[in-house]
PDB file of N, CA, C and O in Angstrom, chain B, residues numbered from 101:
ATOM      1  N   MET B 101     -57.575  85.112 -51.363  1.00  0.00           N
ATOM      2  CA  MET B 101     -58.104  85.316 -50.031  1.00  0.00           C
ATOM      3  C   MET B 101     -56.934  85.647 -49.099  1.00  0.00           C
ATOM      4  O   MET B 101     -55.935  84.929 -49.107  1.00  0.00           O
ATOM      5  N   GLY B 102     -57.027  86.704 -48.306  1.00  0.00           N
ATOM      6  CA  GLY B 102     -55.964  87.084 -47.385  1.00  0.00           C
ATOM      7  C   GLY B 102     -56.229  86.557 -45.984  1.00  0.00           C
ATOM      8  O   GLY B 102     -57.140  87.021 -45.298  1.00  0.00           O
ATOM      9  N   PHE B 103     -55.436  85.596 -45.568  1.00  0.00           N
ATOM     10  CA  PHE B 103     -55.589  85.006 -44.241  1.00  0.00           C
ATOM     11  C   PHE B 103     -54.771  85.794 -43.236  1.00  0.00           C
ATOM     12  O   PHE B 103     -53.644  86.195 -43.524  1.00  0.00           O
ATOM     13  N   ARG B 104     -55.340  86.018 -42.050  1.00  0.00           N
ATOM     14  CA  ARG B 104     -54.617  86.685 -40.962  1.00  0.00           C
ATOM     15  C   ARG B 104     -54.592  85.726 -39.777  1.00  0.00           C
ATOM     16  O   ARG B 104     -55.634  85.274 -39.303  1.00  0.00           O
ATOM     17  N   PHE B 105     -53.383  85.424 -39.310  1.00  0.00           N
ATOM     18  CA  PHE B 105     -53.172  84.554 -38.159  1.00  0.00           C
ATOM     19  C   PHE B 105     -52.779  85.460 -36.996  1.00  0.00           C
ATOM     20  O   PHE B 105     -51.851  86.258 -37.128  1.00  0.00           O
ATOM     21  N   HIS B 106     -53.469  85.352 -35.859  1.00  0.00           N
ATOM     22  CA  HIS B 106     -53.174  86.267 -34.752  1.00  0.00           C
ATOM     23  C   HIS B 106     -53.620  85.688 -33.413  1.00  0.00           C
ATOM     24  O   HIS B 106     -54.321  84.678 -33.347  1.00  0.00           O
ATOM     25  N   VAL B 107     -53.187  86.368 -32.342  1.00  0.00           N
ATOM     26  CA  VAL B 107     -53.678  86.088 -30.990  1.00  0.00           C
ATOM     27  C   VAL B 107     -54.356  87.352 -30.489  1.00  0.00           C
ATOM     28  O   VAL B 107     -54.082  88.450 -30.974  1.00  0.00           O
ATOM     29  N   PHE B 108     -55.232  87.193 -29.526  1.00  0.00           N
ATOM     30  CA  PHE B 108     -55.857  88.330 -28.858  1.00  0.00           C
ATOM     31  C   PHE B 108     -55.105  88.586 -27.554  1.00  0.00           C
ATOM     32  O   PHE B 108     -54.666  87.642 -26.896  1.00  0.00           O
ATOM     33  N   SER B 109     -54.956  89.833 -27.184  1.00  0.00           N
ATOM     34  CA  SER B 109     -54.269  90.146 -25.928  1.00  0.00           C
ATOM     35  C   SER B 109     -55.072  89.711 -24.716  1.00  0.00           C
ATOM     36  O   SER B 109     -54.493  89.397 -23.676  1.00  0.00           O
ATOM     37  N   ASN B 110     -56.399  89.687 -24.827  1.00  0.00           N
ATOM     38  CA  ASN B 110     -57.254  89.255 -23.729  1.00  0.00           C
ATOM     39  C   ASN B 110     -57.683  87.818 -24.011  1.00  0.00           C
ATOM     40  O   ASN B 110     -58.703  87.591 -24.663  1.00  0.00           O
ATOM     41  N   GLU B 111     -56.920  86.862 -23.529  1.00  0.00           N
ATOM     42  CA  GLU B 111     -57.196  85.450 -23.808  1.00  0.00           C
ATOM     43  C   GLU B 111     -57.737  84.715 -22.584  1.00  0.00           C
ATOM     44  O   GLU B 111     -57.392  83.557 -22.346  1.00  0.00           O
ATOM     45  N   GLY B 112     -58.578  85.386 -21.818  1.00  0.00           N
ATOM     46  CA  GLY B 112     -59.239  84.744 -20.688  1.00  0.00           C
ATOM     47  C   GLY B 112     -58.476  84.893 -19.388  1.00  0.00           C
ATOM     48  O   GLY B 112     -57.293  85.233 -19.380  1.00  0.00           O
ATOM     49  N   ASP B 113     -59.159  84.638 -18.305  1.00  0.00           N
ATOM     50  CA  ASP B 113     -58.572  84.689 -16.970  1.00  0.00           C
ATOM     51  C   ASP B 113     -59.153  83.529 -16.177  1.00  0.00           C
ATOM     52  O   ASP B 113     -60.286  83.636 -15.709  1.00  0.00           O
ATOM     53  N   PRO B 114     -58.441  82.435 -16.006  1.00  0.00           N
ATOM     54  CA  PRO B 114     -57.030  82.293 -16.383  1.00  0.00           C
ATOM     55  C   PRO B 114     -56.873  82.185 -17.900  1.00  0.00           C
ATOM     56  O   PRO B 114     -57.796  81.782 -18.609  1.00  0.00           O
ATOM     57  N   ARG B 115     -55.689  82.553 -18.380  1.00  0.00           N
ATOM     58  CA  ARG B 115     -55.414  82.554 -19.815  1.00  0.00           C
ATOM     59  C   ARG B 115     -55.556  81.148 -20.396  1.00  0.00           C
ATOM     60  O   ARG B 115     -55.128  80.165 -19.792  1.00  0.00           O
ATOM     61  N   GLU B 116     -56.159  81.073 -21.570  1.00  0.00           N
ATOM     62  CA  GLU B 116     -56.288  79.802 -22.268  1.00  0.00           C
ATOM     63  C   GLU B 116     -54.910  79.313 -22.710  1.00  0.00           C
ATOM     64  O   GLU B 116     -53.980  80.110 -22.827  1.00  0.00           O
ATOM     65  N   PRO B 117     -54.772  78.004 -22.958  1.00  0.00           N
ATOM     66  CA  PRO B 117     -53.505  77.477 -23.474  1.00  0.00           C
ATOM     67  C   PRO B 117     -53.192  78.067 -24.858  1.00  0.00           C
ATOM     68  O   PRO B 117     -54.073  78.637 -25.502  1.00  0.00           O
ATOM     69  N   PRO B 118     -51.946  77.933 -25.312  1.00  0.00           N
ATOM     70  CA  PRO B 118     -51.563  78.491 -26.618  1.00  0.00           C
ATOM     71  C   PRO B 118     -52.474  78.016 -27.752  1.00  0.00           C
ATOM     72  O   PRO B 118     -52.752  76.827 -27.903  1.00  0.00           O
ATOM     73  N   HIS B 119     -52.924  78.986 -28.538  1.00  0.00           N
ATOM     74  CA  HIS B 119     -53.760  78.727 -29.700  1.00  0.00           C
ATOM     75  C   HIS B 119     -53.616  79.894 -30.670  1.00  0.00           C
ATOM     76  O   HIS B 119     -52.999  80.908 -30.345  1.00  0.00           O
ATOM     77  N   ILE B 120     -54.182  79.747 -31.845  1.00  0.00           N
ATOM     78  CA  ILE B 120     -54.091  80.778 -32.877  1.00  0.00           C
ATOM     79  C   ILE B 120     -55.475  81.000 -33.479  1.00  0.00           C
ATOM     80  O   ILE B 120     -56.258  80.065 -33.644  1.00  0.00           O
ATOM     81  N   HIS B 121     -55.753  82.247 -33.798  1.00  0.00           N
ATOM     82  CA  HIS B 121     -56.990  82.614 -34.488  1.00  0.00           C
ATOM     83  C   HIS B 121     -56.658  82.881 -35.954  1.00  0.00           C
ATOM     84  O   HIS B 121     -55.583  83.393 -36.268  1.00  0.00           O
ATOM     85  N   VAL B 122     -57.576  82.535 -36.845  1.00  0.00           N
ATOM     86  CA  VAL B 122     -57.405  82.759 -38.278  1.00  0.00           C
ATOM     87  C   VAL B 122     -58.669  83.432 -38.787  1.00  0.00           C
ATOM     88  O   VAL B 122     -59.777  82.962 -38.528  1.00  0.00           O
ATOM     89  N   VAL B 123     -58.503  84.531 -39.510  1.00  0.00           N
ATOM     90  CA  VAL B 123     -59.662  85.228 -40.083  1.00  0.00           C
ATOM     91  C   VAL B 123     -59.361  85.626 -41.528  1.00  0.00           C
ATOM     92  O   VAL B 123     -58.204  85.752 -41.930  1.00  0.00           O
ATOM     93  N   VAL B 124     -60.427  85.819 -42.289  1.00  0.00           N
ATOM     94  CA  VAL B 124     -60.335  86.387 -43.632  1.00  0.00           C
ATOM     95  C   VAL B 124     -61.408  87.457 -43.759  1.00  0.00           C
ATOM     96  O   VAL B 124     -62.352  87.509 -42.970  1.00  0.00           O
ATOM     97  N   LYS B 125     -61.249  88.304 -44.757  1.00  0.00           N
ATOM     98  CA  LYS B 125     -62.141  89.449 -44.929  1.00  0.00           C
ATOM     99  C   LYS B 125     -63.606  89.076 -45.102  1.00  0.00           C
ATOM    100  O   LYS B 125     -64.485  89.867 -44.759  1.00  0.00           O
ATOM    101  N   ASP B 126     -63.888  87.877 -45.631  1.00  0.00           N
ATOM    102  CA  ASP B 126     -65.290  87.506 -45.869  1.00  0.00           C
ATOM    103  C   ASP B 126     -66.033  87.153 -44.584  1.00  0.00           C
ATOM    104  O   ASP B 126     -67.224  86.843 -44.623  1.00  0.00           O
ATOM    105  N   GLY B 127     -65.334  87.199 -43.435  1.00  0.00           N
ATOM    106  CA  GLY B 127     -65.975  86.905 -42.160  1.00  0.00           C
ATOM    107  C   GLY B 127     -65.718  85.519 -41.633  1.00  0.00           C
ATOM    108  O   GLY B 127     -66.100  85.212 -40.504  1.00  0.00           O
ATOM    109  N   SER B 128     -65.079  84.665 -42.419  1.00  0.00           N
ATOM    110  CA  SER B 128     -64.740  83.332 -41.921  1.00  0.00           C
ATOM    111  C   SER B 128     -63.688  83.452 -40.837  1.00  0.00           C
ATOM    112  O   SER B 128     -62.769  84.265 -40.936  1.00  0.00           O
ATOM    113  N   ASP B 129     -63.828  82.638 -39.804  1.00  0.00           N
ATOM    114  CA  ASP B 129     -62.824  82.653 -38.741  1.00  0.00           C
ATOM    115  C   ASP B 129     -62.740  81.294 -38.073  1.00  0.00           C
ATOM    116  O   ASP B 129     -63.660  80.479 -38.142  1.00  0.00           O
ATOM    117  N   ALA B 130     -61.604  81.078 -37.423  1.00  0.00           N
ATOM    118  CA  ALA B 130     -61.382  79.806 -36.744  1.00  0.00           C
ATOM    119  C   ALA B 130     -60.409  80.022 -35.596  1.00  0.00           C
ATOM    120  O   ALA B 130     -59.685  81.016 -35.543  1.00  0.00           O
ATOM    121  N   LYS B 131     -60.414  79.066 -34.685  1.00  0.00           N
ATOM    122  CA  LYS B 131     -59.486  79.041 -33.562  1.00  0.00           C
ATOM    123  C   LYS B 131     -58.930  77.626 -33.501  1.00  0.00           C
ATOM    124  O   LYS B 131     -59.679  76.649 -33.516  1.00  0.00           O
ATOM    125  N   LEU B 132     -57.601  77.529 -33.431  1.00  0.00           N
ATOM    126  CA  LEU B 132     -56.961  76.217 -33.398  1.00  0.00           C
ATOM    127  C   LEU B 132     -56.082  76.099 -32.170  1.00  0.00           C
ATOM    128  O   LEU B 132     -55.267  76.977 -31.889  1.00  0.00           O
ATOM    129  N   TRP B 133     -56.256  74.994 -31.432  1.00  0.00           N
ATOM    130  CA  TRP B 133     -55.368  74.668 -30.329  1.00  0.00           C
ATOM    131  C   TRP B 133     -54.064  74.128 -30.911  1.00  0.00           C
ATOM    132  O   TRP B 133     -54.071  73.483 -31.960  1.00  0.00           O
ATOM    133  N   LEU B 134     -52.947  74.389 -30.233  1.00  0.00           N
ATOM    134  CA  LEU B 134     -51.650  73.904 -30.704  1.00  0.00           C
ATOM    135  C   LEU B 134     -51.305  72.534 -30.141  1.00  0.00           C
ATOM    136  O   LEU B 134     -50.539  71.795 -30.759  1.00  0.00           O
ATOM    137  N   TYR B 135     -51.848  72.180 -28.989  1.00  0.00           N
ATOM    138  CA  TYR B 135     -51.498  70.923 -28.308  1.00  0.00           C
ATOM    139  C   TYR B 135     -52.734  70.253 -27.748  1.00  0.00           C
ATOM    140  O   TYR B 135     -53.713  70.938 -27.450  1.00  0.00           O
ATOM    141  N   PRO B 136     -52.726  68.937 -27.593  1.00  0.00           N
ATOM    142  CA  PRO B 136     -51.591  68.030 -27.806  1.00  0.00           C
ATOM    143  C   PRO B 136     -51.257  67.858 -29.283  1.00  0.00           C
ATOM    144  O   PRO B 136     -50.118  67.536 -29.621  1.00  0.00           O
ATOM    145  N   GLU B 137     -52.235  68.069 -30.175  1.00  0.00           N
ATOM    146  CA  GLU B 137     -51.964  68.150 -31.608  1.00  0.00           C
ATOM    147  C   GLU B 137     -52.774  69.336 -32.116  1.00  0.00           C
ATOM    148  O   GLU B 137     -53.719  69.774 -31.460  1.00  0.00           O
ATOM    149  N   VAL B 138     -52.409  69.850 -33.270  1.00  0.00           N
ATOM    150  CA  VAL B 138     -53.155  70.965 -33.843  1.00  0.00           C
ATOM    151  C   VAL B 138     -54.561  70.479 -34.163  1.00  0.00           C
ATOM    152  O   VAL B 138     -54.742  69.501 -34.889  1.00  0.00           O
ATOM    153  N   HIS B 139     -55.556  71.174 -33.613  1.00  0.00           N
ATOM    154  CA  HIS B 139     -56.950  70.825 -33.903  1.00  0.00           C
ATOM    155  C   HIS B 139     -57.840  72.046 -33.694  1.00  0.00           C
ATOM    156  O   HIS B 139     -57.482  72.990 -32.990  1.00  0.00           O
ATOM    157  N   TYR B 140     -58.997  71.996 -34.319  1.00  0.00           N
ATOM    158  CA  TYR B 140     -59.917  73.128 -34.287  1.00  0.00           C
ATOM    159  C   TYR B 140     -60.699  73.178 -32.978  1.00  0.00           C
ATOM    160  O   TYR B 140     -61.268  72.182 -32.531  1.00  0.00           O
ATOM    161  N   ALA B 141     -60.710  74.368 -32.377  1.00  0.00           N
ATOM    162  CA  ALA B 141     -61.586  74.641 -31.247  1.00  0.00           C
ATOM    163  C   ALA B 141     -62.900  75.203 -31.777  1.00  0.00           C
ATOM    164  O   ALA B 141     -63.963  74.993 -31.192  1.00  0.00           O
ATOM    165  N   ASP B 142     -62.807  75.926 -32.905  1.00  0.00           N
ATOM    166  CA  ASP B 142     -63.978  76.581 -33.479  1.00  0.00           C
ATOM    167  C   ASP B 142     -63.711  76.857 -34.954  1.00  0.00           C
ATOM    168  O   ASP B 142     -62.569  77.095 -35.348  1.00  0.00           O
ATOM    169  N   ASN B 143     -64.749  76.824 -35.757  1.00  0.00           N
ATOM    170  CA  ASN B 143     -64.631  77.129 -37.171  1.00  0.00           C
ATOM    171  C   ASN B 143     -65.956  77.698 -37.657  1.00  0.00           C
ATOM    172  O   ASN B 143     -67.012  77.098 -37.459  1.00  0.00           O
ATOM    173  N   THR B 144     -65.890  78.856 -38.293  1.00  0.00           N
ATOM    174  CA  THR B 144     -67.075  79.476 -38.867  1.00  0.00           C
ATOM    175  C   THR B 144     -66.752  79.889 -40.299  1.00  0.00           C
ATOM    176  O   THR B 144     -66.074  80.891 -40.527  1.00  0.00           O
ATOM    177  N   GLY B 145     -67.237  79.118 -41.252  1.00  0.00           N
ATOM    178  CA  GLY B 145     -67.149  79.522 -42.644  1.00  0.00           C
ATOM    179  C   GLY B 145     -66.068  78.890 -43.494  1.00  0.00           C
ATOM    180  O   GLY B 145     -66.113  79.033 -44.715  1.00  0.00           O
ATOM    181  N   PHE B 146     -65.104  78.202 -42.919  1.00  0.00           N
ATOM    182  CA  PHE B 146     -64.068  77.567 -43.729  1.00  0.00           C
ATOM    183  C   PHE B 146     -64.523  76.181 -44.167  1.00  0.00           C
ATOM    184  O   PHE B 146     -64.981  75.384 -43.348  1.00  0.00           O
ATOM    185  N   ASP B 147     -64.397  75.894 -45.467  1.00  0.00           N
ATOM    186  CA  ASP B 147     -64.752  74.567 -45.957  1.00  0.00           C
ATOM    187  C   ASP B 147     -63.660  73.560 -45.573  1.00  0.00           C
ATOM    188  O   ASP B 147     -62.598  73.947 -45.085  1.00  0.00           O
ATOM    189  N   ALA B 148     -63.926  72.282 -45.793  1.00  0.00           N
ATOM    190  CA  ALA B 148     -63.016  71.217 -45.357  1.00  0.00           C
ATOM    191  C   ALA B 148     -61.632  71.352 -45.982  1.00  0.00           C
ATOM    192  O   ALA B 148     -60.624  71.139 -45.308  1.00  0.00           O
ATOM    193  N   ARG B 149     -61.577  71.698 -47.244  1.00  0.00           N
ATOM    194  CA  ARG B 149     -60.273  71.845 -47.920  1.00  0.00           C
ATOM    195  C   ARG B 149     -59.461  72.967 -47.284  1.00  0.00           C
ATOM    196  O   ARG B 149     -58.271  72.799 -47.017  1.00  0.00           O
ATOM    197  N   THR B 150     -60.094  74.101 -47.044  1.00  0.00           N
ATOM    198  CA  THR B 150     -59.407  75.235 -46.437  1.00  0.00           C
ATOM    199  C   THR B 150     -59.000  74.911 -45.007  1.00  0.00           C
ATOM    200  O   THR B 150     -57.924  75.306 -44.560  1.00  0.00           O
ATOM    201  N   GLN B 151     -59.858  74.193 -44.288  1.00  0.00           N
ATOM    202  CA  GLN B 151     -59.498  73.788 -42.928  1.00  0.00           C
ATOM    203  C   GLN B 151     -58.235  72.928 -42.924  1.00  0.00           C
ATOM    204  O   GLN B 151     -57.365  73.105 -42.071  1.00  0.00           O
ATOM    205  N   ARG B 152     -58.134  72.009 -43.862  1.00  0.00           N
ATOM    206  CA  ARG B 152     -56.926  71.164 -43.942  1.00  0.00           C
ATOM    207  C   ARG B 152     -55.696  72.015 -44.240  1.00  0.00           C
ATOM    208  O   ARG B 152     -54.636  71.803 -43.651  1.00  0.00           O
ATOM    209  N   TRP B 153     -55.835  72.977 -45.152  1.00  0.00           N
ATOM    210  CA  TRP B 153     -54.713  73.853 -45.489  1.00  0.00           C
ATOM    211  C   TRP B 153     -54.285  74.665 -44.270  1.00  0.00           C
ATOM    212  O   TRP B 153     -53.094  74.739 -43.968  1.00  0.00           O
ATOM    213  N   ILE B 154     -55.240  75.275 -43.566  1.00  0.00           N
ATOM    214  CA  ILE B 154     -54.930  76.079 -42.379  1.00  0.00           C
ATOM    215  C   ILE B 154     -54.236  75.214 -41.332  1.00  0.00           C
ATOM    216  O   ILE B 154     -53.205  75.607 -40.786  1.00  0.00           O
ATOM    217  N   ALA B 155     -54.795  74.040 -41.050  1.00  0.00           N
ATOM    218  CA  ALA B 155     -54.193  73.157 -40.046  1.00  0.00           C
ATOM    219  C   ALA B 155     -52.770  72.782 -40.441  1.00  0.00           C
ATOM    220  O   ALA B 155     -51.902  72.679 -39.575  1.00  0.00           O
ATOM    221  N   GLY B 156     -52.516  72.575 -41.727  1.00  0.00           N
ATOM    222  CA  GLY B 156     -51.172  72.261 -42.194  1.00  0.00           C
ATOM    223  C   GLY B 156     -50.201  73.401 -41.974  1.00  0.00           C
ATOM    224  O   GLY B 156     -49.058  73.182 -41.573  1.00  0.00           O
ATOM    225  N   VAL B 157     -50.653  74.621 -42.236  1.00  0.00           N
ATOM    226  CA  VAL B 157     -49.811  75.801 -42.003  1.00  0.00           C
ATOM    227  C   VAL B 157     -49.490  75.921 -40.519  1.00  0.00           C
ATOM    228  O   VAL B 157     -48.339  76.138 -40.142  1.00  0.00           O
ATOM    229  N   VAL B 158     -50.510  75.778 -39.678  1.00  0.00           N
ATOM    230  CA  VAL B 158     -50.306  75.892 -38.231  1.00  0.00           C
ATOM    231  C   VAL B 158     -49.388  74.783 -37.729  1.00  0.00           C
ATOM    232  O   VAL B 158     -48.507  75.034 -36.907  1.00  0.00           O
ATOM    233  N   GLU B 159     -49.585  73.568 -38.210  1.00  0.00           N
ATOM    234  CA  GLU B 159     -48.720  72.452 -37.811  1.00  0.00           C
ATOM    235  C   GLU B 159     -47.266  72.732 -38.198  1.00  0.00           C
ATOM    236  O   GLU B 159     -46.355  72.530 -37.395  1.00  0.00           O
ATOM    237  N   ALA B 160     -47.055  73.191 -39.418  1.00  0.00           N
ATOM    238  CA  ALA B 160     -45.699  73.453 -39.909  1.00  0.00           C
ATOM    239  C   ALA B 160     -45.015  74.578 -39.130  1.00  0.00           C
ATOM    240  O   ALA B 160     -43.790  74.605 -39.017  1.00  0.00           O
ATOM    241  N   ARG B 161     -45.808  75.498 -38.599  1.00  0.00           N
ATOM    242  CA  ARG B 161     -45.230  76.664 -37.916  1.00  0.00           C
ATOM    243  C   ARG B 161     -45.570  76.696 -36.428  1.00  0.00           C
ATOM    244  O   ARG B 161     -45.481  77.744 -35.787  1.00  0.00           O
ATOM    245  N   ARG B 162     -45.956  75.556 -35.889  1.00  0.00           N
ATOM    246  CA  ARG B 162     -46.396  75.492 -34.489  1.00  0.00           C
ATOM    247  C   ARG B 162     -45.346  76.034 -33.522  1.00  0.00           C
ATOM    248  O   ARG B 162     -45.686  76.808 -32.627  1.00  0.00           O
ATOM    249  N   ASP B 163     -44.083  75.650 -33.680  1.00  0.00           N
ATOM    250  CA  ASP B 163     -43.040  76.131 -32.763  1.00  0.00           C
ATOM    251  C   ASP B 163     -42.907  77.648 -32.829  1.00  0.00           C
ATOM    252  O   ASP B 163     -42.754  78.308 -31.802  1.00  0.00           O
ATOM    253  N   GLU B 164     -42.965  78.195 -34.031  1.00  0.00           N
ATOM    254  CA  GLU B 164     -42.879  79.646 -34.210  1.00  0.00           C
ATOM    255  C   GLU B 164     -44.091  80.345 -33.577  1.00  0.00           C
ATOM    256  O   GLU B 164     -43.946  81.369 -32.910  1.00  0.00           O
ATOM    257  N   ILE B 165     -45.266  79.788 -33.790  1.00  0.00           N
ATOM    258  CA  ILE B 165     -46.487  80.360 -33.219  1.00  0.00           C
ATOM    259  C   ILE B 165     -46.426  80.320 -31.696  1.00  0.00           C
ATOM    260  O   ILE B 165     -46.746  81.304 -31.030  1.00  0.00           O
ATOM    261  N   GLU B 166     -46.012  79.176 -31.147  1.00  0.00           N
ATOM    262  CA  GLU B 166     -45.924  79.066 -29.686  1.00  0.00           C
ATOM    263  C   GLU B 166     -44.900  80.051 -29.129  1.00  0.00           C
ATOM    264  O   GLU B 166     -45.145  80.672 -28.095  1.00  0.00           O
ATOM    265  N   GLY B 167     -43.762  80.202 -29.794  1.00  0.00           N
ATOM    266  CA  GLY B 167     -42.760  81.162 -29.345  1.00  0.00           C
ATOM    267  C   GLY B 167     -43.302  82.579 -29.343  1.00  0.00           C
ATOM    268  O   GLY B 167     -43.070  83.335 -28.399  1.00  0.00           O
ATOM    269  N   ALA B 168     -44.026  82.946 -30.403  1.00  0.00           N
ATOM    270  CA  ALA B 168     -44.625  84.283 -30.479  1.00  0.00           C
ATOM    271  C   ALA B 168     -45.675  84.463 -29.383  1.00  0.00           C
ATOM    272  O   ALA B 168     -45.792  85.544 -28.805  1.00  0.00           O
ATOM    273  N   TRP B 169     -46.436  83.406 -29.097  1.00  0.00           N
ATOM    274  CA  TRP B 169     -47.433  83.444 -28.019  1.00  0.00           C
ATOM    275  C   TRP B 169     -46.754  83.788 -26.695  1.00  0.00           C
ATOM    276  O   TRP B 169     -47.173  84.709 -25.993  1.00  0.00           O
ATOM    277  N   HIS B 170     -45.698  83.036 -26.362  1.00  0.00           N
ATOM    278  CA  HIS B 170     -45.002  83.256 -25.094  1.00  0.00           C
ATOM    279  C   HIS B 170     -44.324  84.625 -25.053  1.00  0.00           C
ATOM    280  O   HIS B 170     -44.297  85.265 -24.002  1.00  0.00           O
ATOM    281  N   ASP B 171     -43.777  85.083 -26.182  1.00  0.00           N
ATOM    282  CA  ASP B 171     -43.194  86.418 -26.235  1.00  0.00           C
ATOM    283  C   ASP B 171     -44.271  87.477 -25.990  1.00  0.00           C
ATOM    284  O   ASP B 171     -44.053  88.428 -25.239  1.00  0.00           O
ATOM    285  N   HIS B 172     -45.410  87.311 -26.613  1.00  0.00           N
ATOM    286  CA  HIS B 172     -46.506  88.284 -26.485  1.00  0.00           C
ATOM    287  C   HIS B 172     -46.993  88.388 -25.031  1.00  0.00           C
ATOM    288  O   HIS B 172     -47.218  89.484 -24.519  1.00  0.00           O
ATOM    289  N   PHE B 173     -47.149  87.246 -24.388  1.00  0.00           N
ATOM    290  CA  PHE B 173     -47.688  87.238 -23.026  1.00  0.00           C
ATOM    291  C   PHE B 173     -46.598  87.274 -21.957  1.00  0.00           C
ATOM    292  O   PHE B 173     -46.908  87.330 -20.767  1.00  0.00           O
ATOM    293  N   GLY B 174     -45.326  87.241 -22.361  1.00  0.00           N
ATOM    294  CA  GLY B 174     -44.230  87.316 -21.404  1.00  0.00           C
ATOM    295  C   GLY B 174     -44.164  86.117 -20.480  1.00  0.00           C
ATOM    296  O   GLY B 174     -43.796  86.247 -19.312  1.00  0.00           O
ATOM    297  N   THR B 175     -44.520  84.943 -20.999  1.00  0.00           N
ATOM    298  CA  THR B 175     -44.593  83.753 -20.147  1.00  0.00           C
ATOM    299  C   THR B 175     -43.391  82.841 -20.297  1.00  0.00           C
ATOM    300  O   THR B 175     -43.249  81.899 -19.518  1.00  0.00           O
ATOM    301  N   GLY B 176     -42.519  83.082 -21.267  1.00  0.00           N
ATOM    302  CA  GLY B 176     -41.386  82.172 -21.479  1.00  0.00           C
ATOM    303  C   GLY B 176     -41.863  80.809 -21.910  1.00  0.00           C
ATOM    304  O   GLY B 176     -43.007  80.427 -21.665  1.00  0.00           O
ATOM    305  N   ALA B 177     -40.986  80.089 -22.546  1.00  0.00           N
ATOM    306  CA  ALA B 177     -41.397  78.760 -23.026  1.00  0.00           C
ATOM    307  C   ALA B 177     -40.740  77.677 -22.224  1.00  0.00           C
ATOM    308  O   ALA B 177     -40.965  76.495 -22.482  1.00  0.00           O
TER     309      ALA B 177
END
């Protein structure tokens, strides 16, 4: 399964806090908040095991994801 982790350029007005979207080709998708701890805002189609794996990846790379978020939106960290 090929997972894609990304942000959308249009993240609301006012912009939502840092988060990451995860999608796969089968149509499953999720949105995870980075703070105060990594947790799901939304999940469609991922089973519990996959959700734990995704959350672990996001937790392990949270600083990198947040840095990319701020770089993308030009907000500085």
